[in-house]
C-alpha positions in Angstrom: -14.7 41.6 20.6 -18.2 42.4 19.3 -16.7 42.9 16.1 -15.1 39.8 15.6 -18.2 38.0 16.6 -20.1 40.2 13.9 -17.1 39.0 11.4 -17.6 35.4 12.4 -21.5 35.6 12.2 -20.9 37.1 8.6 -18.4 34.6 7.5 -20.7 31.8 8.5 -24.0 33.2 7.9 -25.1 30.8 5.5 -24.5 28.2 8.1 -26.2 30.1 10.7 -29.2 30.7 8.5 -29.7 27.3 6.9 -28.8 24.8 9.6 -31.3 26.0 12.4 -34.1 26.5 9.9 -33.6 23.1 8.5 -33.3 21.6 12.0 -36.4 23.4 13.4 -38.3 22.4 9.9 -37.6 18.8 10.5 -38.3 18.9 14.3 -41.8 20.3 13.4 -42.3 17.6 10.9 -41.1 14.9 13.5 -43.3 16.4 16.3 -46.1 16.3 13.9 -45.8 12.5 13.5 -45.3 13.0 9.6 -42.1 11.2 9.8 -42.9 8.2 12.1 -43.7 5.7 9.2 -40.5 6.9 7.7 -38.5 6.3 10.5 -40.1 2.8 11.5 -39.4 1.8 7.8 -35.5 3.0 8.5 -35.7 0.8 11.7 -36.9 -2.3 9.6 -34.1 -1.8 7.3 -31.6 -1.8 10.0 -32.9 -5.2 11.3 -32.7 -6.6 7.7 -29.2 -5.4 7.0 -27.8 -7.1 10.3 -26.0 -10.3 9.8 -27.7 -13.9 10.6 -27.4 -14.9 14.1 -27.2 -18.5 15.5 -30.6 -20.3 16.3 -31.7 -19.9 20.0 -31.8 -23.6 20.7 -33.2 -22.9 24.3 -36.6 -22.6 22.6 -38.5 -25.2 20.7 -41.7 -24.4 18.8 -44.4 -27.2 18.3 -45.9 -25.6 15.5 -49.6 -26.5 14.1 -48.8 -26.1 10.3 -51.0 -26.3 7.2 -50.0 -30.1 6.8 -51.1 -30.9 10.3 -54.6 -29.0 9.8 -55.3 -30.9 6.8 -54.2 -34.3 8.2 -56.3 -33.8 11.7 -59.1 -32.6 9.5 -59.2 -35.6 7.3 -59.4 -37.7 10.7 -62.1 -35.6 12.1 -60.0 -34.2 14.7 -60.1 -30.5 13.9 -60.5 -28.1 15.5 -58.0 -29.9 17.8 -59.9 -31.6 20.6 -58.8 -31.3 24.2 -58.0 -35.0 24.5 -55.4 -34.7 21.6 -54.2 -31.7 23.1 -53.6 -33.2 26.8 -51.7 -36.0 24.7 -49.6 -33.6 23.2 -48.8 -31.9 26.6 -48.2 -35.3 28.1 -45.9 -36.4 25.6 -43.8 -33.2 26.0 -43.6 -33.7 29.5 -42.0 -36.8 29.3 -38.7 -35.1 28.4 -39.0 -32.5 31.3 -38.8 -29.0 29.7 -38.0 -26.1 31.7 -41.5 -24.3 30.6 -44.3 -25.2 28.1 -46.4 -22.2 26.5 -49.7 -22.9 25.1 -50.5 -20.4 22.4 -53.8 -21.6 21.9 -57.1 -20.3 23.4 -58.8 -22.9 25.7 -61.4 -21.0 27.9 -63.9 -23.3 26.5 -63.9 -27.2 25.9 -63.1 -28.3 22.6 -64.4 -31.7 21.3 -63.9 -34.5 23.7 -61.6 -35.2 26.4 -61.9 -32.0 28.3 -61.4 -33.6 31.7 -58.4 -35.1 30.6 -57.0 -31.9 29.4 -58.1 -30.4 32.9 -56.1 -32.8 34.6 -53.1 -32.0 32.7 -53.3 -28.5 33.2 -53.5 -29.1 37.3 -50.6 -31.5 37.0 -48.2 -29.3 35.2 -46.8 -26.4 37.1 -44.4 -25.2 34.5 -47.7 -25.0 31.8 -48.5 -21.2 31.1 -51.8 -20.8 29.2 -52.7 -17.4 27.2 -55.5 -15.0 27.3 -56.2 -11.6 25.5 -56.4 -9.1 27.8 -56.7 -5.7 25.7 -60.0 -5.1 23.9 -60.7 -2.6 20.7 -63.0 -1.7 18.2 -62.5 -5.0 16.0 -61.3 -7.2 18.7 -62.3 -8.5 22.2 -60.9 -9.9 25.1 -60.5 -13.9 25.5 -60.4 -15.5 28.8 -57.9 -17.7 30.0 -58.4 -21.6 30.6 -60.0 -21.5 34.1 -57.9 -24.3 35.7 -54.6 -22.5 34.7 -56.1 -19.1 36.0 -56.9 -20.6 39.2 -53.2 -21.5 39.6 -51.6 -18.2 38.3 -50.4 -20.2 35.1 -51.8 -17.5 32.6 -50.0 -14.9 30.7 -51.4 -12.1 28.1 -50.6 -12.8 24.4 -51.3 -9.3 23.3 -48.9 -7.3 21.2 -48.9 -3.5 20.5 -49.5 -2.8 16.8 -48.0 -0.2 15.1 -49.8 2.2 12.6 -48.7 0.0 9.6 -49.8 -3.4 11.2 -46.2 -4.3 12.2 -45.2 -5.8 15.6 -42.3 -4.2 17.0 -43.0 -4.0 20.7 -43.7 -6.5 23.4 -45.4 -6.4 26.8 -43.6 -7.2 30.3 -47.1 -7.0 31.8 -50.4 -4.9 31.2 -53.3 -4.1 33.2 -56.9 -5.7 32.6 -60.1 -4.2 33.0 -60.1 -4.5 37.0 -56.7 -2.6 36.8 -54.9 -5.8 37.9 -51.4 -6.5 36.2 -51.2 -9.5 33.8 -47.9 -10.6 33.1 -47.1 -11.4 29.4 -47.1 -14.9 27.9 -43.6 -14.3 26.9 -42.4 -13.1 30.3 -44.0 -15.9 32.1 -42.2 -18.4 30.3 -39.1 -16.7 30.6 -39.5 -16.5 34.2 -39.9 -20.0 34.6 -36.7 -20.7 32.5 -34.6 -18.3 34.5 -35.7 -19.7 37.9 -34.7 -22.7 37.2 -31.2 -21.3 36.5 -31.4 -19.5 39.9 -31.5 -16.1 38.2 -33.1 -13.3 40.3 -36.2 -11.8 38.4 -37.6 -8.8 40.0 -38.2 -4.8 40.0 -35.8 -1.8 40.8 -36.5 1.0 42.9 -38.1 2.7 40.0 -40.2 -0.1 39.4 -38.3 -1.4 36.1 -38.4 -5.0 35.3 -35.0 -6.7 36.2 -33.9 -9.8 35.3 -30.4 -10.6 36.6 -28.3 -7.5 35.8 -30.4 -6.5 33.1 -32.9 -3.6 33.4 -35.5 -3.6 30.6 -36.2 0.3 29.5 -39.9 1.0 29.7 -41.2 2.3 26.4 -42.6 5.6 26.1 -45.2 7.0 23.5 -42.6 9.2 21.8 -39.4 7.2 22.2 -37.3 6.8 19.0 -39.1 7.5 15.7 -42.6 7.0 17.6 -45.0 10.1 17.9 -47.7 9.8 20.7 -47.9 5.8 20.3 -50.1 3.8 22.6 -47.8 2.8 25.5 -50.3 1.1 27.9 -48.6 -1.5 29.9 -45.0 -2.1 30.7 -43.6 -2.1 26.9 -40.1 -2.9 25.4 -39.0 -2.9 21.8 -38.2 -6.3 20.3 -34.8 -7.1 19.2 -35.8 -9.6 16.7 -33.3 -12.4 16.0 -32.1 -12.6 12.5 -31.8 -16.3 11.4 -34.0 -18.8 9.1 -35.3 -20.4 11.2 -34.7 -18.8 14.5 -35.6 -21.6 16.4 -36.1 -25.2 16.5 -39.5 -26.6 15.2 -41.3 -29.8 15.2 -44.8 -30.5 14.0 -47.8 -31.0 16.0 -48.5 -34.4 14.6 -44.8 -35.4 15.4 -45.5 -34.6 19.0 -48.9 -36.4 19.1 -47.5 -39.4 17.3 -44.5 -39.2 19.7 -42.0 -39.1 17.1 -39.9 -36.5 19.3 -36.3 -36.5 19.0 -34.6 -37.6 22.3 -33.9 -34.9 24.8 -35.2 -32.3 22.0 -37.1 -30.2 24.5 -35.2 -31.4 27.6 -34.7 -28.2 29.9 -36.1 -26.0 27.2 -39.1 -23.8 26.8 -41.5 -25.2 24.4 -44.4 -23.1 22.6 -47.3 -24.8 21.1 -49.0 -22.6 18.5 -50.5 -22.2 14.9 -48.3 -21.4 11.9 -51.1 -22.3 9.5 -52.2 -19.8 6.9 -55.7 -20.9 7.2 -55.6 -20.3 11.2 -54.7 -16.4 10.2 -52.3 -16.2 13.3 -50.1 -14.5 11.3 -48.5 -10.8 11.7 -46.2 -8.4 9.9 -42.9 -7.5 11.7 -39.7 -5.5 10.6 -38.4 -8.6 8.6 -41.8 -8.1 6.3 -40.0 -5.1 4.9 -38.2 -6.7 2.0 -38.1 -4.1 -1.2 -37.6 -6.8 -4.0 -40.0 -9.5 -2.4 -43.3 -9.8 -1.2 -43.7 -9.1 2.5 -43.6 -12.0 4.5 -45.6 -12.6 7.9 -44.4 -14.1 11.1 -46.6 -16.6 13.0 -47.7 -15.2 16.5 -46.3 -18.1 18.4 -42.7 -16.9 16.6 -43.4 -13.6 17.7 -43.6 -14.7 21.3 -40.5 -17.0 20.9 -38.4 -13.7 19.9 -39.9 -12.1 22.9 -39.0 -14.9 25.3 -35.6 -15.2 23.5 -34.8 -11.5 24.0 -35.2 -11.8 27.6 -32.9 -14.9 28.0 -30.2 -13.3 25.5 -30.0 -10.4 27.3 -29.9 -12.1 30.6 -27.6 -15.0 30.0 -25.7 -13.8 26.7 -25.5 -10.2 27.3 -27.3 -9.6 23.7 -28.4 -5.9 23.7 -31.6 -4.6 24.1 -33.1 -2.0 21.8 -32.7 1.4 23.7 -33.2 5.0 22.6 -31.6 8.4 23.2 -33.5 11.2 25.2 -35.2 13.9 23.3 -32.4 16.4 24.0 -30.0 13.9 22.6 -31.9 13.0 19.4 -32.3 16.7 18.9 -28.5 17.7 19.2 -28.0 14.6 16.6 -30.3 15.9 14.4 -29.0 19.5 14.4 -25.5 18.1 14.2 -26.2 16.6 10.7 -27.9 19.8 9.7 -24.7 21.9 10.6 -22.5 19.1 8.6 -24.8 19.6 5.5 -24.4 23.4 5.6 -20.8 23.3 6.6 -20.1 20.9 3.5 -21.7 23.1 0.9 -20.8 26.6 2.2 -17.2 25.8 2.5 -17.3 24.5 -1.0 -19.4 27.3 -2.5 -16.1 28.7 -4.4 -15.0 25.6 -5.1 -14.3 26.6 -8.9 -15.6 26.4 -12.2 -14.2 23.1 -13.5 -16.4 20.1 -14.1 -14.8 18.0 -11.5 -14.6 20.6 -8.9 -18.3 21.5 -9.4 -19.1 17.8 -8.6 -17.4 18.1 -4.8 -20.2 19.6 -3.0 -22.5 16.8 -4.2 -19.9 13.9 -3.7 -19.4 15.5 0.0 -23.0 15.2 0.7 -23.3 11.5 -0.7 -20.5 10.7 1.6 -22.0 12.5 4.3 -25.2 10.5 3.8 -23.2 7.4 3.7 -21.6 8.2 7.1 -24.8 9.0 8.6 -26.6 5.6 7.5 -23.2 3.7 8.4 -22.8 5.2 11.9 -26.5 4.7 12.6 -26.2 1.1 11.6 -23.1 0.5 13.6 -24.9 2.3 16.7 -28.0 0.2 16.1 -25.9 -2.9 16.1 -24.9 -2.3 19.8 -28.5 -1.8 20.7 -29.0 1.7 20.2 -32.2 3.0 17.8 -31.2 6.5 17.0 -32.7 8.7 14.5 -31.6 8.3 10.6 -34.4 9.9 8.6 -34.6 13.5 10.6 -30.8 13.8 10.5 -30.9 12.7 6.9 -33.7 15.2 5.7 -31.8 18.1 7.7 -28.5 17.1 6.0 -29.9 17.4 2.5 -32.3 20.0 3.6 -29.7 22.4 5.0 -27.3 21.7 2.1 -30.2 22.7 -0.3 -31.0 25.5 2.0 -27.3 26.8 1.6 -27.3 26.1 -2.1 -30.3 28.2 -2.3 -28.8 31.0 -0.3 -25.7 31.0 -2.4 -28.0 31.1 -5.7 -29.9 33.9 -4.1 -26.2 35.6 -3.5 -25.4 35.0 -6.9 -28.7 36.4 -8.0 -27.9 39.5 -6.3 -24.4 39.4 -7.9 -26.3 39.0 -11.2 -28.5 41.8 -10.3 -25.4 43.8 -9.5 -23.9 42.9 -12.9 -27.0 43.6 -14.6 -26.8 47.4 -13.6 -23.9 47.6 -16.0 -25.0 44.9 -18.4 -28.4 44.0 -20.2 -30.1 40.9 -19.0 -29.3 39.3 -22.5 -25.6 39.5 -22.0 -25.5 38.6 -18.4 -27.3 35.5 -19.4 -24.8 34.9 -22.0 -22.1 35.3 -19.6 -23.5 33.2 -16.7 -25.8 30.6 -18.6 -23.7 29.8 -21.4 -21.3 26.9 -20.7 -18.7 28.6 -22.7 -19.6 32.1 -21.4 -17.0 32.1 -18.4 -14.2 30.2 -19.9 -10.9 31.8 -20.2 -9.7 33.1 -23.7 -10.7 35.3 -26.3 -11.6 35.9 -29.9 -11.0 38.3 -32.5 -14.2 40.5 -33.5 -15.2 43.7 -34.9 -16.4 45.6 -32.2 -17.4 49.5 -31.5 -15.6 50.7 -28.6 -16.9 53.9 -26.5 -14.8 55.7 -24.0 -15.9 58.6 -21.7 -14.1 60.9 -19.4 -15.0 63.7 -17.1 -13.0 66.8 -18.0 -10.8 68.2 -15.2 -12.2 66.2 -12.9 -9.2 65.2 -11.5 -8.3 68.7 -10.4 -11.8 69.2 -9.0 -11.6 65.9 -6.8 -8.4 67.7 -5.4 -10.5 70.3 -4.0 -13.2 68.2 -2.6 -13.7 66.0 0.4 -13.5 62.1 -0.2 -17.1 61.8 0.7 -18.2 64.4 -2.1 -16.0 63.0 -4.7 -17.5 59.6 -4.1 -21.0 61.1 -4.0 -20.3 62.7 -7.4 -18.8 59.7 -9.2 -21.7 57.4 -8.1 -24.2 59.8 -9.0 -22.8 60.2 -12.4 -21.8 56.8 -13.2 -25.0 55.7 -12.0 -26.9 57.8 -14.7 -24.7 57.0 -17.4 -24.8 53.2 -16.5 -28.7 53.3 -17.2 -28.1 55.1 -20.5 -25.7 52.8 -21.4 -28.0 49.5 -20.5 -30.5 51.2 -22.2 -28.7 51.0 -25.4 -27.4 47.6 -24.9 -24.0 48.4 -24.2 -21.4 46.2 -22.2 -19.9 48.1 -19.5 -16.5 46.8 -19.5 -14.8 49.0 -16.9 -15.2 51.9 -14.6 -12.0 53.7 -14.3 -12.2 56.5 -11.9 -14.5 59.1 -13.7 -14.0 57.3 -17.1 -16.2 54.5 -18.7 -15.4 51.8 -21.2 -18.1 50.3 -23.1 -18.3 47.8 -25.7 -20.8 47.4 -28.3 -20.8 44.0 -30.3 -19.3 42.0 -27.1 -20.2 39.5 -26.2 -23.2 39.6 -28.5 -22.9 41.1 -31.8 -25.4 43.1 -33.6 -25.9 45.0 -36.9 -26.4 48.1 -35.6 -23.4 48.3 -32.7 -21.8 51.2 -34.3 -25.3 53.3 -34.4 -26.1 52.2 -30.9 -23.0 53.4 -29.8 -23.1 56.9 -31.3 -27.1 57.2 -30.2 -25.7 56.0 -26.7 -23.1 58.8 -26.5 -25.6 61.4 -27.8 -28.1 60.1 -25.0 -25.2 60.6 -22.4 -24.2 64.0 -23.3 -27.9 64.9 -22.9 -28.2 63.1 -19.6 -25.4 65.3 -18.3 -27.9 68.5 -17.9 -30.0 66.0 -15.5 -26.8 65.2 -13.9 -25.6 68.8 -13.5 -28.9 70.0 -12.3 -28.5 67.5 -9.3 -24.9 68.3 -8.8 -25.4 71.9 -8.5 -28.4 71.6 -6.2 -25.6 69.9 -3.9 -23.6 73.0 -4.2 -20.9 71.2 -6.1 -19.1 72.2 -9.4 -20.7 71.2 -12.9 -19.4 68.4 -14.8 -18.3 67.9 -18.2 -17.9 65.0 -20.2 -15.8 64.2 -23.6 -16.6 60.9 -25.5 -14.6 58.9 -28.1 -15.8 56.1 -30.5 -14.0 53.8 -32.5 -15.0 51.0 -34.5 -12.4 48.2 -35.0 -11.2 44.5 -34.8 -10.1 43.6 -31.3 -9.4 40.8 -29.2 -12.2 40.3 -26.7 -13.0 37.7 -24.0 -12.3 36.4 -20.6 -8.8 37.6 -19.3 -6.8 36.6 -16.2 -6.6 33.1 -14.2 -9.0 30.7 -13.2 -9.3 32.4 -9.8 -9.6 36.0 -11.0 -11.2 36.6 -14.5 -11.9 39.7 -16.3 -14.3 40.2 -19.2 -12.3 42.7 -21.6 -10.7 43.6 -24.9 -7.1 43.7 -26.1 -5.4 45.6 -28.9 -4.0 48.8 -30.0 -7.5 49.9 -31.4 -8.6 50.2 -27.7 -5.7 52.8 -27.2 -6.7 54.6 -30.2 -10.0 55.1 -28.8 -8.7 56.8 -25.8 -6.7 59.0 -28.0 -10.1 60.1 -29.8 -11.5 60.9 -26.7 -8.6 62.8 -25.5 -9.1 65.4 -28.1 -12.5 66.0 -27.0 -13.6 68.9 -24.4 -16.7 68.9 -22.5 -19.7 68.2 -24.3 -18.1 67.0 -27.5 -18.4 63.5 -29.1 -15.3 62.6 -31.6 -15.8 59.2 -33.7 -13.4 57.6 -36.1 -14.1 57.6 -39.7 -14.5 53.6 -39.5 -17.4 54.3 -36.8 -19.2 57.1 -39.1 -19.1 54.7 -42.2 -20.6 51.9 -40.1 -23.3 54.0 -38.8 -24.2 55.7 -42.2 -25.9 58.7 -43.2 -28.2 59.0 -40.0 -25.1 60.7 -38.3 -24.9 64.2 -37.8 -21.3 65.4 -38.4 -20.6 68.9 -37.4 -16.7 69.0 -38.0 -14.1 66.8 -39.1 -10.1 67.1 -38.5 -7.2 65.2 -38.9 -4.9 64.4 -36.0 -1.5 62.8 -35.4 -2.5 60.6 -32.4 0.2 59.5 -30.2 1.4 56.0 -30.9 -0.1 56.0 -34.3 2.2 56.3 -37.5 -0.5 57.8 -40.1 -2.9 61.1 -39.2 -6.2 59.9 -38.7 -9.4 61.5 -39.3 -12.0 62.2 -36.1 -15.4 63.5 -36.7 -17.5 65.5 -34.4 -20.9 64.1 -33.7 -23.9 66.6 -33.3 -26.8 64.1 -33.3 -28.3 61.1 -34.9 -31.4 60.7 -36.6 -33.8 57.9 -37.8 -35.7 56.2 -34.8 -33.0 57.7 -32.3 -33.7 61.6 -33.2 -31.1 62.9 -30.5 -29.4 65.8 -31.2 -26.8 68.0 -29.2 -27.7 71.6 -28.8 -25.5 73.8 -31.0 -24.5 77.4 -29.5 -22.1 79.9 -31.7 -19.3 80.4 -29.5 -18.8 84.3 -29.1 -15.9 86.0 -27.9 -15.5 89.5 -26.5 -12.7 91.5 -26.0 -11.6 92.2 -22.2 -11.6 96.0 -21.5 -8.5 95.0 -19.3 -6.4 92.0 -20.2 -5.8 89.3 -17.5 -2.3 88.5 -16.8 -1.6 84.7 -16.6 1.0 82.0 -16.9 0.5 78.5 -18.4 2.4 75.3 -18.5 1.8 72.5 -21.1 0.4 68.9 -19.5 2.1 65.7 -20.9 -0.3 63.0 -19.7 -0.6 63.7 -15.7 2.9 65.5 -15.9 3.1 69.4 -15.6 6.1 70.7 -18.0 8.6 72.7 -16.0 8.5 75.7 -18.6 6.2 78.4 -17.3 5.0 80.7 -19.8 3.6 84.2 -19.1 0.8 85.7 -21.2 -2.3 87.2 -21.1 -6.2 86.4 -21.4 -7.4 89.2 -24.0 -10.8 87.8 -25.1 -13.5 85.6 -23.2 -16.3 83.3 -24.1 -18.9 81.2 -22.1 -16.4 78.3 -22.4 -13.2 79.2 -23.5 -10.8 82.3 -23.9 -8.1 83.7 -26.4 -4.6 84.1 -24.9 -1.8 86.3 -26.1 1.8 85.7 -25.5 5.2 87.2 -26.2 6.7 85.0 -29.1 10.4 86.6 -28.5 10.4 85.1 -25.1 8.4 81.9 -25.8 9.0 80.7 -29.4 7.1 77.4 -28.9 3.6 77.2 -31.0 1.1 75.2 -29.2 -0.4 72.3 -31.2 -4.2 72.2 -31.2 -5.8 69.9 -28.4 -2.5 70.3 -26.2 -3.7 70.4 -22.7 -2.5 73.2 -20.3 -2.3 74.3 -16.7 -3.4 78.2 -16.3 -3.1 80.4 -13.1 -4.8 83.8 -13.6 -3.7 87.0 -11.8 -7.3 88.4 -11.3 -7.4 92.3 -10.7 -9.8 92.0 -7.8 -7.4 89.2 -6.1 -3.6 90.1 -5.4 -2.9 86.5 -5.0 -2.5 84.1 -8.2 -5.7 81.9 -8.7 -6.1 78.4 -8.4 -5.1 75.7 -11.2 -7.4 76.1 -14.2 -7.3 73.4 -17.0 -7.9 74.1 -20.6 -7.2 72.5 -24.1 -5.8 74.3 -27.2 -8.4 74.7 -29.6 -8.0 74.3 -33.4 -9.7 77.6 -33.9 -7.6 80.0 -36.3 -5.9 82.8 -34.2 -3.7 85.7 -35.3 0.1 85.5 -34.5 1.1 85.1 -31.1 -2.1 84.4 -30.1 -4.2 81.0 -29.4 -7.7 79.9 -28.3 -8.4 77.6 -25.4 -11.4 75.6 -24.0 -11.6 75.3 -20.5 -11.9 71.8 -19.1 -11.8 72.7 -15.4 -12.6 75.8 -13.5 -12.2 76.3 -9.8 -15.6 77.6 -8.4 -14.1 81.0 -7.3 -12.5 81.5 -10.8 -15.5 80.4 -12.6 -17.5 82.9 -10.7 -15.1 85.7 -11.4 -15.1 85.0 -15.0 -18.9 84.9 -15.3 -19.2 88.0 -13.7 -16.7 89.6 -16.2 -18.8 87.8 -19.0 -22.0 89.3 -17.6 -20.9 92.9 -17.3 -19.8 92.9 -21.1 -23.1 91.5 -21.9 -24.9 94.5 -20.3 -22.5 96.7 -21.8 -23.1 95.0 -25.4 -19.4 94.9 -25.8 -19.6 91.5 -27.4 -17.3 91.1 -30.5 -18.1 88.1 -32.8 -15.2 85.8 -33.5 -13.8 86.2 -37.0 -11.1 83.9 -38.6 -8.5 86.5 -39.2 -8.5 88.0 -35.8 
């Protein structure tokens, strides 16, 4: 069970890292208030995107527009005197409106006819005046008309202002400085209208305002996109109507001169207020947020009309109020989109290398953004204000986070790739648009192959853990050397290495660097073997072959799995050249020596008939390289000594990995530090072994009655007398090596060493 959970966590690790991180980061931003203005702006756009609504004919606005101000001013009647205002009210009363709202301050007499206005106030029970309740540093409270105050016909015309100066909320009531609740101007007028139609208006058990079956959600300071907003009083979000105009309008002059259309205001709510620019009763609202046009302000009386219309429409028309989710629901919504963004990118992280497929993650994120905005808009139409900006940020943020994680993982892959290639080559493969395309090109390169002599047999005597430990240690050191000389490691094949010089990037000194690298690799074996022997493991010996030729090089495979490699018979020839080496040797083809020039130290040459090649080829043994590299292999004269007592043995030829069934008996008659001379009976076995033939031997040591473990050797090209041949050991079991070393040490002490001569 736990293993399945761990596997699941690993498979979805990018999502589990990115989504919570992006979600938590956005929540911190949101709680700090940094996203509030963006969320309010998104809310404004939702209002602007809505379809137009019909005019609410239940409300008529008697507006004091700029033309009215100019006309009254010319007549000497501005500010509007109380007598004329009384006349306006009388003219309206004649059509028997449900309620009249006077959105003009009349706490003090204005001009002449104040008593006539007071009489109208006293005789109009459905008239509601205004007062300003809230006070701030830049505004003061304004008292109501005394006559209306005495009759309880006053409402507060305050509106909460958001940080950007817009009005998005209205009040049902608020407390004055005496802690007495004052109902809002809009609520008072709506109450009169609904009461005429026998609609119950009251409160729930939770003290929430209720009209009919509609309960008005009490705004809290952190509702929706707000963070620690002022929530004094009973506030609700305004669901503005979208129509131009939203309500019926008539000018003050028309009412004053009694040019009112018949039954225009009968049974309706009439609002009297200013819309003139010079009277500065204009405010910014969500509909002021147009992008391509200058922002337009809305008259305060129109905002009151929207607040009244919201109550009437919700109660009588089932028009939705603006509600918000709980914080838990909003957080889950935000985290949901974080998960969506992360999943979309994570699932397509292996979408392929074609241009069309590489655009899929971007397209999927764009579609997700459209779905988020579209679903938020549809939900808004139903009356819910849900977060848009935070989930949008988490969607994009988690997608970016997963992309960054995948890029970092790719960086780790690049780092791993860089263990075997130079940074320059990695950059060419990963950053060049053509670098990873399938296909190849014919080019001249230098190929280096290396192989551990007899390691396959040695590995059979070791545990799997020891084999891996040795191989990793050996390959790690060799990879460092190869990278130092700007070689491209094409492949690790067990204990073998295939290295390219000149692909993918060609240089003039490819052959020279290949030989320098080979010498450096052989010199590095001393460090490797010191560590290996400290582990109590057998010593390693490596042979290297080098060839320069034209091959096909490039990306081989399919769209799903590709390998950078080389093809051609010259690759096989390089392996053949390497097969002639014994431990510590470097053989190079004639073409490589010619390319590298005179700085190469050649210590021997020979012609061989390589398998699969029609003509004999010349191979050269490299002893070092001069010039700026100045690297040379240690040259020791190989001295053979005669054994006092020949060691019986049996041997068989190797053909690749197969052991020939013919077993030949012979004797070990001479011994050196790395090889031996073998004598056999030609009358029994007439087969003459060719140089570089691989053998499997078993010794019958005088100190042991049992046959030894398998020994592997290669026939040397040193000249020997008839019925004899020389061998170089390529793999010695530890026990046999110890016995031969002991014999070698005894003969050294007895100074019975016999130098090798060509006629022996």
